[in-house]
BAMI-743699 format. One record per residue: residue in one letter; y, z, x negated of N, C-alpha, C, CB in turn. Coordinates in pm, whole numbers, plus 50000, padded with zeros to 5 digits. Last residue first. Glycine has a CB too. Example, Ala and Ser with C-alpha at 12.3 -4.5 7.8 and 13.67 -1.06 7.14 Angstrom:
BAMI-743699
S497755070848715498945071448633500035078748710499405057248592
A494315078048681495505078048770496705078048680495535090548869
***
This chain:
BAMI-743699
A142662152866915141782142366971141192133666860142572133467071
A144332166966753143082173366794142102163066849143362184066900
A146442148966735145722152466612144352158666647146562162366526
H147332148566995146722136466943145952139266814147792125766918
R148322174867014147282170167107146572157967052147892166967243
G150292175566819149112184066806147972179466896149472198466838
T152132157566928151522154666799150242162766781152512157766685
W152822171067164152222157767172151502154467041153312147067201
W153942194667059152772195367148152042181967152153192199467289
R156082184366914155042191866844153772192466929155532206066811
K157582173167125157052164467019155922171566944158172160466921
A158232196067270157412185567332156792176467227158252177367429
A159842209567084158592215667129157662205167190158862226867230
Y161992191367068161212194666948159842200266987161972204866860
A162942192067329162442179467275161562181967152163612170167239
G163772218967341162722214067428162102201167378163272212067568
V165842218367154164672226767127163492222267214164992241667152
G167632201467292167072197567163165822205267127168102199467055
V168182217367514167572204267533166922199567403168632193967581
A169432238767386168152241067454167422227867480168372248567586
L171802226667305170852231067203169472233367264171352243967134
V172912223167559172572211367479171602215067367173852205067420
G173272250367638172432241167715171992229167635173172236667838
T175072259867447173742265867456172782256567531173812279467525
G177292243567512176672242867380175262248467381177512250367280
V177882251867772177472237967748176752236867613178702228567751
T178512279367716177482275567813176972261467788178032276567956
V180582277767528179352284767494178212280467587179552300067503
S182512264067677182002258267553180672264567514183012259867440
A182962282167885182432268867916181832262367791183542259967974
A184082304467752182752305467815182152291867843182842313367944
P185622298467432185672298567579184272297767640186522286967629
L184182318467159184772306367215184832307167368183962293967171
A182712339067069184082342367109184802330367168184862347666989
F180372329066979180332335167111181692340667154179302346167113
A181232318966730180572310066827180642315966967179112307566788
L182202341066591183142330966637182522321866743183642322666520
T179742354966544180852361266616181802350866674181622370766523
A178222336666396177722341666524178852347466608176632352266501
C179872333466168179542322066253179092326666391178452313466188
G179872359866065181122353566109180862341866202181922348865989
L177202363365993177792371966097179072365866152178082385966040
L177082343165793176202342865910176772351166024174802347965872
G179042351765606179152338765673178312338065799178742327865579
V178002376165524179322375765591179472362665668180472377465487
V175632365965409175562375565519176882375565597175252389665467
P176562348665203175842343165318175712352765436174482338865275
V177952369265042178652357865103177862351865219178912346964997
V175882387264963177032391865042177692380165114178052398964951
R173912378964794173652377664936174832381865024172452385764973
S174612384664540174492370564574174302368364723173342364364498
P174472412964540175772406064528175702391464571176272406964385
T171552417364569172512420564675173842413364660172762435464678
T169122392664486170082402764443171142404764551170742398664311
R167482372264550167092385364602168072396364562165702388964553
S168422339164659168462350064563168062363164630169862351364500
L168062321264865168112316064728168042327064623169372307964708
T168232330765121166902330565060166912325964914166002321565139
W170862326565193170412340465174169062340965102170302347665310
A170952299765252171492304265124171062318465091173012303365124
S169892300565514169162293665407169632298265270169342278465421
A171902314065647170562320065644169722313665533169862318465781
N173932295165612174052308265550172702315365542175032316965626
A172882273765765173192271965622173272285465552174522264265605
V172752284866019171502281165952171722279365802170922268166014
A175482286966059174672299166063173332296565994174452303866210
Y176242260466061176542268465941175832281865941178032270665930
Y175242253266316174842245866195175062254266070175632232566185
V176752270066477175292271666473174742265066347174632265566601
L179242258266427179012272266387177522275566384179742281866483
V178852233366544179032234166399178832248466349180422229166360
G178632240066818177542233466747177642234966598177482218966783
F181182251666862179962259266886178792253266808179642259667036
S182892230266804182952242366722181682250566738184182250766758
S182192212967015181922209066876181922221266784182962198866828
F183132227767232181702224867220181332221167078181312213567315
G185902227567172185162240167180183672238167165185452247167310
I186322199667181186642207267060185872220467059188162209867050
A185862188567426184752188467332185062196067203184382174167298
G188022186267589187312198967592186172199767494186802201567730
R188582159567546189472169667488188812183367486190792170367566
V187212137067630186492146967549187422157267485185692139967441
D186602117967894187722125667839187122137467763188732130467952
V184672087967867184752102467884186052107967827183562109267817
T184402060467814184122065467949184452080167972182702063467979
A184862052467555185272043367663185202049967800184402031067662
A183792072067398185232069767390185732061067504185582063267257
L181052069267461181772081467496183282079067500181442092567398
V180562043467356180302046267498181092058667543178792048267523
V181212047767086181942037767164181782040467314181452023567130
V179252065967011180642070467016181492060667097181202072066874
V176992049367019177072061067109178512065667123176192072567056
A177672030666817177472026166955177572037767054176092019366968
G177812046866586179002039966634178872035566779179292027966548
V175112054066566176132064366590177392057966646176452072066460
A174042028366516173622036066633174642046866668172252042466609
S175282021466276175512013266395175152020866522174702000266386
E174262041366106175702040266129176002032466256176382033666009
A171542034966118171992048166164173482047866194171682058966059
R171642009466005171192010966143171612024566200169672009366152
H172592014365743173372006265836172922007565982173311991865796
P172952034665516172042035065630172642027665750171712049665668
V173652013865226174082023665325173082023565441175542020665376
R173571993065034172912005865011173462016965100173052009864865
F174451967065047175471977465045174911991565023176231977165175
R171941952765032173081949564947174051961264934173821937465002
P170041963365206169641959565070170801956464976168751947565077
H170631992665395171021978865372170721974665228172521976865403
V167912011265505169072011065415169381996565380168812019565285
A166422026265790166702014265712167972015765629166822002165804
T165882046565960165772049565817166172037765730164352053865783
L165822039166223167102043966171167052047466023167542056066250
A163232033766292164082022366259165402026666196164352014066384
G162102057966376161942053866236162812042166195160532050366211
P164032079466588163282066966566163272062366420163872056066652
L163792113966479164512103266546163772090266515166012102666499
H161992128866344162622135166461163462125366541163492146866416
G160882118666110160222115666235160832122166357158832119766226
D162232121165876161232131365905160572129666042161862145065896
R164022100465887163022100365780161902110265806163682103465647
A165662109566091164762098266117163672097466010165552085166122
M167062129265958166182133166067165202121966103167002137066190
A168492113565772167562123765724166572127865834168332136065674
L170042097365948169102091365853168042101465809169852085965730
T171602117366069170692109266150169622102766063171472098566228
T173072124765847172152134465905171152127365995172922145165985
R174482100665815173592105365707172612115965757174422111065590
S175942098866053174952088466023173992092965913175642075465982
V177632120966030176632120566138175552110366107177302117466272
G179212113865802178372125765802177282125265907179212137865824
L180492089365882179712090465760178722101965768180642092265639
I181842097866109180792087766124179892087766000181402073666146
L183642115565983182662120466079181512110666096183322123166214
A185272098765831184382108065762183312113665855185192119565703
L186552084566042185832077565935184822086765867186832072165831
L187752105366185186722097166248185882089866144187362087166344
S189632114565997188562123366045187422115466105189112133266147
G191232091565979190552096865861189402105965899191542104365772
M192142089766241191302079066187190552083666063192152066766154
A193692112566252192522111666339191582100666291192952108966485
A195652104966067194812116566040193552116166124195582129466068
L196832083466198196112081066073195182092666040197092078865959
A197962097566415196992086866439196162083966314197712073966485
A199692114866279198612120266361197542109766385199162125366494
G201472096566159200642105266076199462110966152201472116566019
V202672085966387201882077166299200942085466212202812068366210
R203942109366477202962102366562202072093266480203672094366671
V205672114666266204592124166295203522117566382205152136766366
V207352092866296206582094366172205412103766193207472099466057
P208582098166541207682086566529206812087366403208502073666527
V209982122566455208952122666560208042110466553209622123266698
L212052121166279210712122966222209612122166327210632136166150
G214332120566427213912108166362212512109066302214902104466255
P214882146566500214152138166595213682124966535215012135266715
A215422172566367215062160366295214272151266388214242163666168
G215832198266460216992189566447216712176866370218112196766382
A213672213466512214322215966384215542206966363213332213866270
A212692202866743213422215466753214152218866624212462226766789
R211412180866627212492178666722213362191266735211922174566861
V209482193366478210532185966406211702182766499209952172966346
A207992205266693208622213466590209732205966517207572218266490
E207002184066840207932193266905208682201466801207192202467002
A205252173766649206372165566695207432174166761205882154566792
L203492195166635204282191566517205462182666553203402184466414
P202382197266904203132208166839203992203766721202182218466792
A202162182567175202172176967039202982186566952202772162267035
A202262200367383201162190667379201032184467241201372179767484
A203032234667376203372221367326202152212267323203982222367186
L202422260467438202642251367550202872236967506203822256067630
G202232273667195201062273167281201192263467396200762286567334
L204862272167107203832264667036202592263067124203462271666904
R206072290267277206452276167287205412267367218207852273767225
N204762313867188204722309467328205022294667342205702317567411
A205272316266907203912314766958203882309167101203192328266954
G207902295566767207382308066819206042305666887208372314566917
L209152273066650208842273166793208512286866849207702263866819
I209702279566375210622271466456210392273566606210452256666421
G207612294766282208982299266257210002291766339209312297866113
L205422278766346205632291366417207072296266402204662302066366
V205842258366158205892255266301206102267866384204612248166344
A205612272065909206802264065942206932261966093206752250565870
V203072284065927204262292365909205522284665951204382296865762
A201442260865954201452271366057202702279966047200212280166045
V201912247065712202302240965840202402251665949201292230065882
S200842265665529202232261265518202732255565651202382250665407
A198182267165615199022279165617200502275365612198662288465498
Y197312240565572197332246265706198262258365715195922250265748
V197552238265288198292229365378198422235565517197602215665387
L195772258465203197172258765162198042250265255197312253865017
L193382248665315193932261565358195412262665322193162273165294
T193072224665167193252224365312193872237265364191922221865381
I192642234264909193812225764936194122225565085193552211364885
G190222248364953191422255164906192692247164935191322257864758
L188432227765028188742238565121190032245765082187592248565126
A188352212064796188812206264922189222217065020187732197364983
L187302231564616188592224964591189172219264721188432213764486
P184792238164724185872248164724187252242164695185582258864621
I183572210964697183712218064825184802228664820182382224464864
A183562202764425184362195464523184602203564651183672182464558
R181822219664283183242218964247184092213064359183422210764119
P179332215764401179902229364396181362229764354179102237864302
I179172186664361179322192664494179862206864489177982192564566
T178922182064075180022176764155180242184364285179772162264186
R176572193863977177872197463919179022193764013178072190663783
A174552183564127174482197864094175802202764036173332200563995
P175162155564137175422164364253175402179164221174432161664360
E175932132063971175712145563919175932156064029176642148363799
R177512113864233177042114364095176942128864048178002106364001
V176412111064566177322117664471176702117364332177622132264515
E174702103664761175612093264714176642098664615176322086764832
E173312124764854172522114264792173402103164736171542108464892
G175212141064982174622145164856173862134364782173742156464878
L176702139965210176702127965126176042130564991178132122965106
T176652165065312175782155265376175742142165299176242152765520
A178622177465151177212180865133176292170465194176922194565194
I180932165665251180622164465109179152167165086181482174265026
R180932173165517180742159165486180402157165340181992151265523
A181592199665522180162196265538179912181765501179692198865682
Y184302200865526183672201065394182172198565402183932214365325
G185232201565793184952188765729184302189265594186182181565716
A186002224065937184572221565917184252208965838183912220666050
F188532231466007188102234465871186742228465837188062249365851
A188932226066274189722218466179189302220866034191172221666195
F187242244466396187022230166419187732221766313187522226166560
F188482268266352187362264866265187002250066278186152273466298
L190232271166559190772266066433189662262266336191682276466370
L188472282166748189072269066772189622262966644190182270366875
G187852306566621186792297066654187332283166679186032301766775
A190392317966608189682314866484188562304766509189112327666421
A190862321566880191712312466804191042308366674193072318966773
Q188912340866926188822327966995189682317566924189252329367142
L189892361566765188592355466734188432341966803187462364966775
V192292366866898192322362666759191022355766722192562374666666
G191342375067149192172363267138192222357866997193562366167186
G189952398667073189252387567137190032374567128188982390767281
A191892416166976190942410166882190222398266942189922420566837
G194972408667158193872416867111192932409267019193102422267227
S197212395467229195982391667300194782399967257195692377067277
P199212404567062199282407867204198002404767279200422400467268
L199642408166773198312407566834198342411166983197372417066760
G201942406766625201822417766719200482418666788202882416566822
I203292396666360201912397066405201742409166496200922397766284
D206092375666346205602389266361204212389366423206572397566447
L207282351766332206032353066256205432366966269206262349766110
R209662353966456208612346966530207262347566459209012332466552
G211312365166268210772373966371209672367466451211872378366464
A212302344166122211172351566066210542360966168211612359565944
D213162314266244213362328466274212122336066226213612330766428
V214762285066138213542293166131213902307766156212822291565995
R216912269266117216592274066251215312282366254216452262366345
G217392256665881218212268365911217922274266047219662264665902
S215852235865794216732233465908217702244965934215902231166031
A213922238365606215282235565558216292234265672215282222765476
L211572242165748212072253165665213502251065618211182254965546
C211312216965883211382229565956212052240565872209982234065999
A211272198065677212252196865785212422210065860211842185765882
V209072207165526210422207165467211482206665577210602195065370
V206972202865711207242216265657208662217065603206232219765546
V207162174965752207292184365864207672198165815205982184965944
A206692165065495207982162365558208222171865675208052147765606
A204042173165463205072178565374206462176665434205002171865235
L202872156865655202852171365674203892178165585201462177165645
V203292131665536203882134765667203942149865689203062128065779
T201752134665302203192131865292203902135365423203442117065255
L199222137965410199812148965333201322147065319199162149965194
V198922112165522198972123965609199582135865536197552127565658
V198862095465294199902093765395200042106365480199582081765485
T196582105565160197892105165094199022104265196197972093364996
V194562101065347194892114665307196272115265243193832120165210
I194522072665354194882080365474195312094465437193712080765572
V193662066765093194952061765141195432070165260194842046865182
R191142079065092192172083264995193552078865041191872077364855
T189782064365287190072078565311191162083565218188812086965295
L189532040065153190372040765273190742055165304189662034365393
W187782048464946189092042664915190022043765034188952028064872
A185512056865085186252066565005187652061464972185482069664875
S184732032365201185102043665287185922053765210183842050365344
K184122017864973185202013165060185682024465151184732001065145
Q181962033164882183172032364800184352027564883182952023164681
I179932029665074180592042665063181882042064982179662052565001
G179941999265269179642006965149180492019365137179821998565026
G180281985865509180521978465385180281986265258181901973565384
Y180022004365708178911994965688179041987865553178851984765802
N182542015765714181422023465659180242014465627180992034265758
V183881994465843184271998665707183132006365641185562007365712
A182581994466090182471982766003182851986065859183361971466056
T183462018866186182032016966164181802004966072181282014966299
L186152012566213185752021966109184242021766084186192035966147
A186091993766427186671990266297186181999566186188181990866305
V184892008266637184281995966589184771992566448184571984366685
V186772029166668185372032066633184702019766573184592036966756
A189082014766741189072022766618187642025766574189842035966640
A188302003666986188621994766874188582002366741190011988366894
V188052027267137186872018867113187112009766993186542010467238
A190752035667134189692044167079188462035967045189332055367177
V192052015367274192352017267132191262025567064193712024067114
T190892020367526190722007467460190962008567311191681997067520
H191772046567581190342043767570190082030567497189712043267710
A194592044067591193952052567491192472049267471194092067167530
Q196732029767700195452022967678194622030767575195662008267630
G198952045967706198522039467830197182032667821199542029567871
P199352053767437198882063467538198362057067665199982072867573
W198762042067154199082035267280198572043767395198462020867285
V198662060866942199022046966917199502040067045197832039266859
Y197942085767051199152084666970199612070266952198922090966835
A195622080567195196712087767260198012086467183196362102467276
G193922068267005194452060767119195652067267183193382058967221
V193412090066836194052077966784194682070166899193032069166707
T192092105967022193352110566965194132098966905193102121366858
L189792091367062190752092267172192092097667126190192101067283
A188602095966813188932082366854189972082366966187672074766898
M188212123666823189132118066724189552103866762188482118066586
A186322124967031187612131767045188632126166947187442146767023
A184192110866920184852105567039186222111867057183982107967163
C183592128466710183962114566681184722108566800182712106066649
S182822151266851184062151666772184532137566739183842159566642
A180392142566953181492145567046182822145866973181242158867118
T179102141366707179262129066783180362130766888177932124966851
K179082167966636179982159066565180102145366631179522157466424
G177172178366816178522183866809179502174166745178522196766731
V174872162966763175482162666897176922167866894174642170966996
V174502167766481174612154166534175312154166671173232147866545
F174402196266458175392188366386175602174766452174982186566241
A172232203466615173552209166644174652200766580173632223766595
W170202189066482170522185966621171922191066656169482192266716
G170202201866230170492187566241170912183566381169302179566200
A169492228066305170772225466239171162210766252170702229466092
L166952223066415168002228966498169382226266438167772243966514
Y165572213066187165792204566304166932209866391164512203566386
G165562236066030166232223965983166542214566098165372216965879
W164042252166194165422255866168166212244166111165482267666073
F161532238666194162272240666318163742243366291161682252066397
A160622238665924160992226165990161842228366115159742218566027
G162092265165721161032258765797161542246965878160372268765888
L163842275565536163472283765652162312277965732164652285465742
R164222257665322164272272065297163712280465412165702276265271
E163922231165415163302235165289163222250265272164062229165174
R165332230965660163942226665654163232231865529163862211465656
G167882239065578167112247265671165642243765668167642245565811
Y168552217365408168482231065355167642239965447169892236965338
V168552194965580167622195565467167442209965419168122186565351
Y170572202865755169272198665808168212199565699169352184165864
T172732206665590171992218465632170692214965701172842226765724
G172522174265448173172187165449172252198365495174382186765537
G171822147065446171382155365557171992169165561169932156765552
S170762134265131171492132465256170932141665363171422117765303
A170432158064860169942147064942170772145965068168452148864977
P170192179664650171202168964657170712156664731171642165064517
Y169522209764654168932198964735169962187764754168452204464873
H170982226264485169522226764480168872214764549169022239664544
A173572220064553173192218764413171672218864396173832230064330
A173562226864822173672212764786173292210264641175082207764812
L173512254864807172362247664860172382232964819172322248865011
R176042260364703174842264964633173622257064678174622279964657
A177662248764905177732243864767176482247864688178992249164698
S177042264165130176722249965129176712244364988177722242165215
S178072288965050176642287665079176222272965073176312293565217
M180762281765027180032286464910178532285464930180422300964879
A181332274365292181482264665184180702268965060182962262965148
N180932298065432180102286565461180142276365348180532279965592
C182992312965318181592317365303180642305765328181282328865400
Y185192297465408184942299365264183482303465240185902310065207
A185002299865684184832286765624184532287865474186092278165646
V185572327065709184252322165751183982308465687184162321165906
V188232326165611187222334465546185812329665580187392349265587
A189482308765795189402305065654188332313165581190752306865587
A189332323266032188652310366023188462306165878189432299566100
V191012344465955189602346965987188802334065976189452353066129
A193462330665924192852337665810191372340265833193592350865784
L193912321666184193742311866077193072318165956195092305866037
G194252346666305193152338166346192852327466241193462331566479
P196622355466180195362362466153194142354166194195342375766226
L198272334666303198052335066157196832343466119199292340666088
L198142341066582197672328166530197362328766381198712317366556
G199112362766716197962364966627197392352066571196872372366700
S200962356266900201462358466764200352361966667202512369366764
G198392340367077199802343867073200292345266931200062356667150
A195722332867101196042344567019197502348767023195652341966879
A195532310867278194482321067276194942334067210193252315867205
R197772295767224197562300467361196532311667365197112288767452
A197272290166956198402298866990198292303967133199722291266972
A195102272966987194912285566915196042295366946194822283166763
P196242250867120195222259167187195012272567118193902251667192
G198102243966895198522247067032197492255567106198772234167109
F196622238366666197492249966666197932253866807198702247266581
A195222214266695194502226866715195422238966724193522228966602
S196742190866640196462194566778195892208566797195512184766836
F197172185766374198192181066468197972186366609198212166066470
V194942195166251196212201266213197332196966307196562197466068
G192972178366366193002192666395194332199066363191922199466319
A193032152966265193762155366389193852170166423193102147966503
G192762164165932192752153466029193522157266152191332149766065
I191762176765692193182174665722193292162565813194032172765592
M188892173365692189552185765736191012183665775189462196065627
S188252147365612187572153265727188342165165782186162157565689
G189822143065391189942133765502189312139265629189322120565467
L188802163065226190172164265277190372155165398191192160865167
G186232152065173186382165065239187762166865300186102176265142
V187002128665041186212127665164186322140665243184732124465132
V188312140364819189072132164913188332130765045189362118464854
V186152152264690187242160664742188042153064846188162165364627
A184742129064619184122138764710185172147964771183052147064637
D186552116964440186202110264565185612119864666185222098864537
R186552136964238187782133364308187482126564441188642124164221
V183852137464153184482149364209185712145564292184872159164097
G182412105364255182672116064161183362127764231183522111064043
L179992084464403181142093264423181222103964316181072099864560
T177672069364381178922063564329180102073164334179262051364406
R174432063364421175292074364378176542068564311174532083964280
R173042048064706173632046064573174592057464541174372032464566
L169932058764857171332054864863171912054464721172152064564952
A166602045664891167552055264833168972049664842167192058464686
T164722027864967165492034065075166502044165024164552040765173
G163532018664738164022008864834164862014664945162892001564892
S162642040864606163802033864549164382023764646163422026964420
S161932066064857161572055564764162802048464715160612045564830
T162662101064861162842087664915162432077564812164302085364959
M160892131864921161542122364831161662108564899160762121164698
***
């Protein structure tokens, strides 16, 4: 339990929580993930999207059940700790923090690439600083800005879908599911597309700032996921129908290429603005989620205790937010993190594997355990279907975290014995 001096303020209702989830999911992933997924799966892109959606649905249901039982900041870090033990909670928290910190840098660089390609790193740093400041001012300001961004991005995506489908250039034959890459390509595409679905975790990690969490969170998570799936499916069908799998897989900016091919070049600048705003929305929500998990881990002594501080006026974990922002600034200024999508997906899939295992313990009845079992198996399958480099780096980073945990336990035990 947290004391009244360190507790966060509960201000978010169902609508705000859904908007935070949408801001996380309908972000840069919809503008960039379809290309790599099409390269992996070819015409199996749509089945890959369906597989990613099924795994995401299972994860969402498990997360919603757990969040209703444990409405505190930290998400699966808290659930794993309470249901499976301290180590599993720590592993989930570590996977989330390192994976999503890389995602923050990737989103910041996406903003830079669309706003000012020649100065992408500079713009990325400025975006991180600005959005960290917004988060510092309180969760309501963050939710308000996310609502504006989501509205604009949904409008842009609607324009893309309408332009493609109304152009008369859509070829239904391009939607043929021939699975030329086999099951392995479909699963790899699903793993890459999962990156774009994973934002509903932000709703759960904000559990301490949601009003009536036992009612709000289980409603907000499936609503946000359902809306996102509808949007993604519509965009995927429209873009595939215009470009086909091969051309889509080669496109650096798939949606901009699609509207150009649909005979609407005037929409290209609009799509660029929408992509930049979408990446900003994702970055805003990512910083929120990572800082709250950092707060929860610091409260339990896995990270420096100074990060537990909550601002006396704004009631936000301002030191955790500042620390996360500082790390992301360094990455955004110095590293090309485009390859971090695969690494981030690996970390997040490990995170949700722990969530499903935790949800499995909530009930002893077989029907209640079907969803977490499917989710756990799905997470494991997609994690190891990712590109080999992502799996190797992800496994190595998780091993570093496990080593740090073991060293801390040894040090603590040694001093306790003394």
